[in-house]
C-alpha positions as CSV (number, residue, x, y, z in Angstrom):
1,M,0.0,0.0,0.0
2,E,2.8,2.4,0.9
3,F,4.5,1.7,-2.4
4,L,1.3,2.5,-4.3
5,Q,0.8,5.7,-2.4
6,K,4.4,6.8,-3.2
7,K,3.8,5.9,-6.8
8,F,0.6,7.9,-6.9
9,L,2.3,10.9,-5.3
10,F,5.2,10.7,-7.7
11,S,2.8,10.5,-10.7
12,A,0.8,13.5,-9.4
13,L,4.0,15.5,-8.9
14,V,5.1,14.8,-12.5
15,S,1.7,15.8,-13.8
16,I,1.8,19.1,-11.8
17,L,5.3,19.9,-13.1
18,C,4.3,19.1,-16.7
19,F,1.2,21.3,-16.3
20,A,3.3,24.1,-14.8
21,A,5.7,23.9,-17.7
22,E,2.8,24.0,-20.2
23,V,1.2,27.0,-18.4
24,S,4.5,28.8,-18.3
25,S,4.7,28.5,-22.1
26,H,1.5,30.5,-22.3
27,N,2.4,33.1,-19.7
28,R,5.2,35.1,-21.3
29,F,3.0,38.2,-20.9
30,Y,5.7,40.6,-19.8
31,T,5.2,44.4,-19.6
32,P,7.5,45.8,-22.3
33,P,9.6,49.0,-21.9
34,S,7.9,52.2,-23.0
35,L,9.4,54.2,-25.8
36,T,8.5,56.7,-28.5
37,P,6.6,54.8,-31.2
38,L,7.6,54.8,-34.9
39,T,4.1,53.6,-36.0
40,G,1.9,56.6,-36.8
41,S,4.9,58.6,-38.0
42,F,4.0,57.9,-41.6
43,P,0.7,58.1,-43.4
44,R,-1.5,55.0,-43.4
45,V,-2.5,53.7,-46.8
46,P,-5.8,52.1,-47.9
47,I,-5.0,48.5,-48.4
48,D,-7.4,48.0,-51.3
49,R,-5.6,50.8,-53.2
50,A,-2.0,50.1,-52.1
51,F,-2.2,46.3,-52.7
52,S,-3.3,43.9,-55.4
53,K,-4.6,40.3,-54.8
54,S,-1.6,38.0,-55.4
55,F,-3.2,34.6,-54.9
56,G,-6.3,33.1,-53.2
57,A,-8.5,36.0,-54.3
58,S,-11.7,34.4,-53.1
59,N,-10.2,34.1,-49.6
60,I,-9.5,37.9,-49.4
61,Q,-12.0,40.5,-48.1
62,Y,-11.6,44.2,-47.8
63,L,-13.4,45.8,-44.9
64,I,-14.0,49.3,-43.4
65,N,-13.7,51.2,-46.7
66,G,-10.6,49.2,-47.7
67,S,-8.6,50.1,-44.6
68,T,-8.6,46.5,-43.4
69,A,-8.2,43.2,-45.2
70,T,-8.8,39.7,-44.0
71,L,-6.9,36.8,-45.5
72,A,-7.9,33.2,-45.0
73,L,-6.3,29.7,-45.3
74,D,-8.6,26.8,-46.0
75,K,-8.3,23.4,-47.7
76,T,-8.5,25.0,-51.1
77,S,-5.9,27.7,-50.8
78,G,-4.1,30.3,-48.7
79,S,-4.2,33.9,-49.8
80,G,-1.9,36.9,-50.3
81,L,-1.6,40.6,-51.2
82,V,1.3,42.3,-53.0
83,S,2.0,46.0,-53.0
84,Q,1.3,47.9,-56.2
85,G,4.6,49.8,-55.7
86,R,8.1,48.6,-55.4
87,Y,10.3,50.2,-52.8
88,Y,13.9,51.0,-52.4
89,Y,14.3,51.5,-48.6
90,G,11.4,52.6,-46.3
91,F,9.2,52.0,-43.3
92,F,6.7,49.2,-43.7
93,S,4.2,48.3,-40.9
94,A,0.9,46.5,-40.4
95,A,-1.3,45.9,-37.4
96,I,-2.0,42.2,-37.5
97,K,-4.5,40.0,-35.6
98,L,-3.6,36.3,-35.9
99,P,-6.0,33.3,-36.0
100,A,-7.1,31.9,-32.7
101,G,-7.1,28.3,-31.7
102,L,-5.0,25.4,-32.8
103,S,-2.7,26.9,-35.5
104,S,0.2,24.5,-36.0
105,G,1.6,24.7,-39.5
106,V,-0.1,28.0,-40.3
107,V,2.3,30.8,-41.5
108,V,1.3,34.4,-41.6
109,A,4.0,36.6,-43.3
110,F,4.6,40.3,-43.8
111,Y,7.7,40.8,-45.8
112,L,9.6,42.4,-48.7
113,S,10.9,40.4,-51.7
114,N,11.9,40.8,-55.3
115,A,11.9,37.1,-56.2
116,D,9.4,37.7,-59.1
117,K,12.0,40.0,-60.8
118,F,15.2,38.3,-59.6
119,P,14.3,34.6,-59.3
120,H,17.9,33.4,-59.0
121,N,19.3,36.5,-57.3
122,H,16.7,37.9,-55.1
123,D,16.6,39.9,-51.8
124,E,14.2,39.4,-48.9
125,I,13.3,40.8,-45.5
126,D,10.9,38.7,-43.6
127,I,8.5,38.8,-40.6
128,E,7.0,35.3,-40.4
129,L,4.5,34.4,-37.7
130,L,4.4,30.7,-37.1
131,G,1.7,28.7,-35.5
132,H,4.5,26.9,-33.8
133,D,3.2,23.6,-32.4
134,K,0.4,22.0,-30.4
135,R,0.5,24.5,-27.6
136,N,-1.4,27.2,-29.5
137,D,1.7,29.4,-29.1
138,W,2.7,31.8,-32.0
139,V,6.3,32.5,-32.7
140,I,7.8,35.3,-34.7
141,Q,10.7,34.5,-37.0
142,T,12.7,37.3,-38.6
143,N,15.0,36.6,-41.6
144,M,16.8,38.4,-44.3
145,Y,19.1,37.7,-47.2
146,A,20.5,39.2,-50.4
147,N,21.3,38.0,-53.8
148,G,19.4,34.8,-53.5
149,S,21.3,33.3,-50.6
150,V,18.4,31.3,-49.3
151,S,20.6,28.6,-47.9
152,T,22.4,31.1,-45.7
153,G,19.3,32.8,-44.3
154,R,19.8,34.7,-41.1
155,E,16.9,33.6,-39.0
156,E,16.1,34.6,-35.4
157,K,13.1,33.4,-33.5
158,F,11.2,35.0,-30.6
159,Y,8.3,34.3,-28.3
160,L,5.8,37.1,-28.1
161,W,5.0,38.9,-24.8
162,F,1.3,39.0,-25.5
163,D,-1.5,36.9,-27.0
164,P,-1.4,37.9,-30.7
165,T,-4.9,36.5,-31.4
166,K,-6.8,38.8,-29.0
167,Q,-6.3,42.1,-30.8
168,H,-4.2,43.7,-33.5
169,H,-0.5,44.3,-32.8
170,Y,2.1,46.2,-34.8
171,Y,4.8,44.4,-36.9
172,S,7.2,46.7,-38.6
173,I,10.3,46.8,-40.8
174,L,12.7,49.8,-41.1
175,W,15.1,49.3,-44.0
176,N,17.5,52.0,-45.2
177,S,21.2,52.3,-46.2
178,Y,22.3,52.2,-42.5
179,H,20.5,49.2,-41.1
180,T,17.4,47.0,-41.1
181,V,15.3,47.0,-37.9
182,F,12.5,44.6,-37.0
183,L,10.0,45.9,-34.5
184,V,7.0,44.4,-32.7
185,D,4.6,46.9,-31.1
186,N,7.4,49.5,-31.7
187,I,9.9,47.4,-29.6
188,P,13.0,46.7,-31.8
189,V,13.7,43.0,-31.5
190,R,16.5,42.9,-34.0
191,E,18.9,45.2,-35.8
192,F,21.0,44.2,-38.8
193,I,23.7,46.8,-39.6
194,H,24.7,47.5,-43.2
195,S,28.5,47.1,-43.2
196,N,31.0,47.9,-46.0
197,S,32.9,44.8,-44.8
198,Y,30.3,42.5,-46.2
199,P,28.1,44.6,-48.6
200,S,26.9,41.7,-50.7
201,I,24.7,40.2,-47.9
202,Y,22.6,43.3,-47.4
203,P,19.3,43.7,-49.4
204,A,19.9,46.4,-51.9
205,K,17.4,46.0,-54.7
206,P,13.9,47.4,-54.9
207,M,11.3,45.1,-53.4
208,S,7.5,44.6,-53.2
209,V,5.7,44.3,-49.9
210,Y,3.7,41.1,-49.3
211,A,1.0,40.0,-46.8
212,T,0.2,36.3,-46.9
213,I,-1.2,33.3,-45.0
214,W,-0.3,29.8,-46.2
215,D,0.2,26.2,-45.2
216,G,3.8,25.9,-44.0
217,S,3.4,22.4,-42.4
218,E,6.5,20.9,-44.0
219,W,8.7,23.9,-43.5
220,A,7.6,25.2,-40.2
221,T,6.8,22.1,-38.1
222,H,9.9,20.0,-38.1
223,G,9.2,18.4,-41.5
224,G,5.5,18.1,-41.1
225,K,5.4,16.8,-37.5
226,Y,2.4,19.0,-36.7
227,P,0.6,19.7,-40.0
228,V,-2.2,22.2,-40.4
229,N,-5.4,20.6,-39.0
230,Y,-8.1,21.8,-41.4
231,K,-10.8,20.7,-39.0
232,Y,-10.3,24.2,-37.5
233,A,-10.3,26.0,-40.9
234,P,-10.7,28.6,-42.1
235,F,-7.8,30.3,-40.4
236,V,-8.4,34.1,-40.8
237,V,-5.8,36.8,-40.3
238,S,-6.6,40.5,-40.2
239,F,-4.4,43.3,-41.5
240,T,-5.0,47.0,-40.8
241,E,-3.3,50.3,-40.1
242,M,-0.9,49.7,-43.0
243,E,2.0,52.1,-43.4
244,L,4.2,51.9,-46.5
245,S,6.6,54.8,-46.9
246,G,9.7,54.7,-49.1
247,C,11.1,55.4,-52.5
248,I,8.8,54.0,-55.1
249,V,10.8,52.7,-58.0
250,S,9.2,52.4,-61.5
251,D,11.9,50.2,-62.9
252,P,12.8,47.5,-60.4
253,S,16.0,46.5,-62.4
254,E,17.5,49.9,-61.5
255,T,18.7,50.8,-58.0
256,P,18.0,54.5,-57.5
257,S,20.6,56.9,-56.3
258,A,20.3,58.8,-53.1
259,S,19.3,61.9,-55.0
260,S,16.6,60.2,-57.1
261,T,12.9,61.2,-56.8
262,C,10.8,59.0,-54.6
263,S,7.3,59.1,-53.2
264,K,6.7,59.2,-49.5
265,S,3.8,56.9,-49.7
266,S,2.2,54.2,-51.8
267,S,-1.0,56.2,-51.7
268,P,-2.0,57.4,-55.2
269,S,-2.7,60.8,-53.7
270,S,0.7,61.3,-52.2
271,S,3.0,64.0,-53.6
272,P,6.5,63.1,-54.7
273,S,9.5,64.0,-52.6
274,S,13.2,64.4,-53.4
275,S,14.4,62.6,-50.3
276,D,14.1,59.1,-48.9
277,P,11.7,59.4,-45.9
278,V,13.8,57.1,-43.7
279,N,17.2,58.5,-44.7
280,G,17.4,61.2,-42.0
281,P,19.7,61.1,-38.9
282,E,16.8,60.0,-36.7
283,F,16.7,56.7,-38.7
284,S,20.4,56.1,-39.1
285,K,20.8,54.4,-35.7
286,L,18.8,53.3,-32.7
287,S,18.3,55.7,-29.8
288,Q,19.5,54.7,-26.4
289,Q,15.8,54.1,-25.5
290,Q,15.4,51.7,-28.4
291,I,18.7,49.9,-27.7
292,A,17.6,49.3,-24.1
293,A,14.2,48.0,-25.3
294,M,15.9,45.7,-27.9
295,D,18.2,44.3,-25.2
296,W,15.1,43.5,-23.1
297,A,13.4,41.7,-25.9
298,R,16.4,39.7,-26.9
299,R,17.2,38.6,-23.3
300,K,13.7,37.6,-22.4
301,L,12.2,36.4,-25.7
302,M,14.7,35.3,-28.3
303,F,15.2,31.5,-28.3
304,Y,17.0,31.0,-31.6
305,S,19.7,32.9,-33.5
306,Y,21.6,31.7,-36.5
307,C,24.7,33.2,-34.9
308,H,24.6,30.6,-32.2
309,D,23.9,27.7,-34.6
310,K,27.3,26.0,-34.8
311,P,26.0,22.7,-36.2
312,R,24.5,24.6,-39.1
313,F,27.6,26.8,-39.9
314,K,31.1,25.3,-40.1
315,V,32.2,28.9,-40.5
316,M,30.0,31.5,-38.8
317,P,28.7,34.4,-41.0
318,P,31.0,37.4,-40.8
319,E,28.5,39.7,-39.0
320,C,28.3,37.1,-36.1
321,H,31.8,38.0,-35.1
């Protein structure tokens, strides 16, 4: 009898510990540092005028006079939008509300790419939101590469400090000649500095902006270990409060010079400007407030960086040193 009691107590203790670990995975709801926001600094654009339907048109709906778009993934298709303009540097931001419930294998992306114009030599700057596994957690993965170097992608992964399915949160990219910064709710989570020591790895060709939802089961869940369960479809993501400000390039095969004419917004009503809207000194480096916030995010929430992946890289990429 005593043995059975001890066995029962041991089993109960294991269950409690497992439950605690599971709960802790859902309770990373930290209070982030406060800082001056970048979102709202640039004009918002109507999504139905700034974007075209890229794929899965029947799964895309425009709401609230075109200021909001919902994209769905179901058994038939995912869906996606592509900007009507191509940009050379700029600030790109969207408020996104992710699908609730079991979302393993679902990928929501807000990113820049020129793969359609440079299929073998393209650039990309990615924010990818991954329905990570069976715990209903979402993970944000950032990535970037230049000149088609997909095999040497520079991924970093973070947990979020909030539930991204309850309301809209801001996901933003600042890209200029100095650095690329990834921000979540205006908190910088990653900075990639443009260095003359390794210029070929920095995205430097005009890109379109994409907003998509798709089935990433094979890619995002350890080779399909946790595939999308279409029993819970459709998976619907909402995009709103879109900001696209940068140099609009008419010929994507040409890289404009610093003195070239660019438009401050993708909005058709915007007036042309002679300067890049993110080329000023306030965008050339992070403020001390932003540096402190980024340090907070990386210490508390980052759980993967390519710079720490020694099994993957026999020789670490140069910027990791």
